[in-house]
C-alpha positions as CSV (number, residue, x, y, z in Angstrom):
1,M,-13.5,80.4,41.7
2,R,-12.7,82.7,44.6
3,Y,-9.4,82.2,46.5
4,T,-8.7,83.2,50.0
5,V,-5.7,85.5,50.3
6,T,-3.6,85.4,53.5
7,W,-0.4,87.2,54.4
8,L,2.4,85.6,56.5
9,P,2.7,87.7,59.6
10,S,6.2,88.8,58.5
11,A,4.8,90.0,55.2
12,Q,2.0,91.9,57.0
13,Q,4.6,93.5,59.2
14,E,6.8,94.4,56.3
15,L,3.8,96.0,54.5
16,A,3.0,98.1,57.5
17,R,6.7,99.2,57.7
18,L,6.8,100.0,54.0
19,W,3.6,102.0,54.2
20,M,4.9,104.1,57.1
21,Q,8.0,105.0,55.0
22,A,6.2,105.3,51.6
23,P,6.5,108.6,49.8
24,D,3.0,108.0,48.4
25,K,0.9,106.2,51.0
26,R,-2.2,106.5,48.8
27,A,-0.5,104.6,46.0
28,A,0.8,101.9,48.4
29,T,-2.7,101.5,49.8
30,A,-4.4,101.3,46.5
31,A,-1.8,98.8,45.2
32,S,-2.2,96.5,48.2
33,H,-6.0,96.5,47.9
34,R,-5.8,95.8,44.2
35,I,-3.3,93.0,44.6
36,D,-5.7,91.3,47.1
37,R,-8.6,91.6,44.7
38,L,-6.6,90.3,41.7
39,L,-5.2,87.4,43.7
40,R,-8.6,86.4,45.0
41,S,-10.0,86.1,41.6
42,A,-7.1,85.0,39.3
43,P,-3.8,84.2,41.2
44,L,-2.4,82.1,38.4
45,L,-3.2,84.7,35.7
46,V,-1.1,87.5,37.2
47,G,2.4,87.5,38.0
48,T,5.2,85.3,36.9
49,A,6.1,81.8,38.1
50,R,9.3,81.3,40.2
51,A,9.6,77.7,41.1
52,R,6.9,77.1,43.8
53,Y,6.1,80.7,44.1
54,R,4.9,83.6,41.9
55,R,6.0,87.2,41.8
56,F,3.6,90.0,41.0
57,I,4.4,93.6,40.6
58,L,1.7,96.3,40.8
59,A,3.6,99.5,41.3
60,P,4.7,100.6,43.8
61,L,4.5,97.1,45.4
62,E,5.8,93.7,44.6
63,V,4.6,90.5,46.3
64,V,5.8,87.0,46.2
65,Y,3.1,84.4,46.9
66,F,2.2,80.8,46.9
67,V,-0.9,79.3,45.3
68,S,-2.6,76.2,46.5
69,S,-5.2,75.5,43.9
70,P,-6.8,72.5,45.5
71,D,-7.4,74.6,48.7
72,L,-8.3,77.8,46.8
73,L,-5.7,79.6,49.0
74,V,-3.1,82.3,48.2
75,E,-0.4,83.0,50.7
76,I,1.7,86.2,50.3
77,V,5.1,85.5,51.8
78,Q,7.0,88.7,50.9
79,V,6.3,92.2,49.9
80,A,8.7,95.0,48.7
81,Y,8.2,98.7,47.8
82,L,9.6,99.7,44.4
83,P,10.9,103.1,44.0
C-alpha cells in the first residue's frame, strides 16, 4: 500500500527555517526526501510509537507524525534538526 504524506503548514515552515540554518543543507535535503519515501511506503515500520503519534529520526532530521491507516494518510506534525 502507498500512503499519502502531508506536512502541517507549521512543520513545512519549520523545515524551511531549519534548512536555511543547516550547516549541511545537502544532508537535510536528502533526509527530508528519504523520510517522505519511507513514510509513503511503510510508516508503521519506521520510527517509534508515542501515544497517537510516531517519532522517526533520520539524521540530521527528526519528525513526529500521525498515521491514519484506514485513509492511507501520514501527517507530519513536527520536525527538528539534530546536531
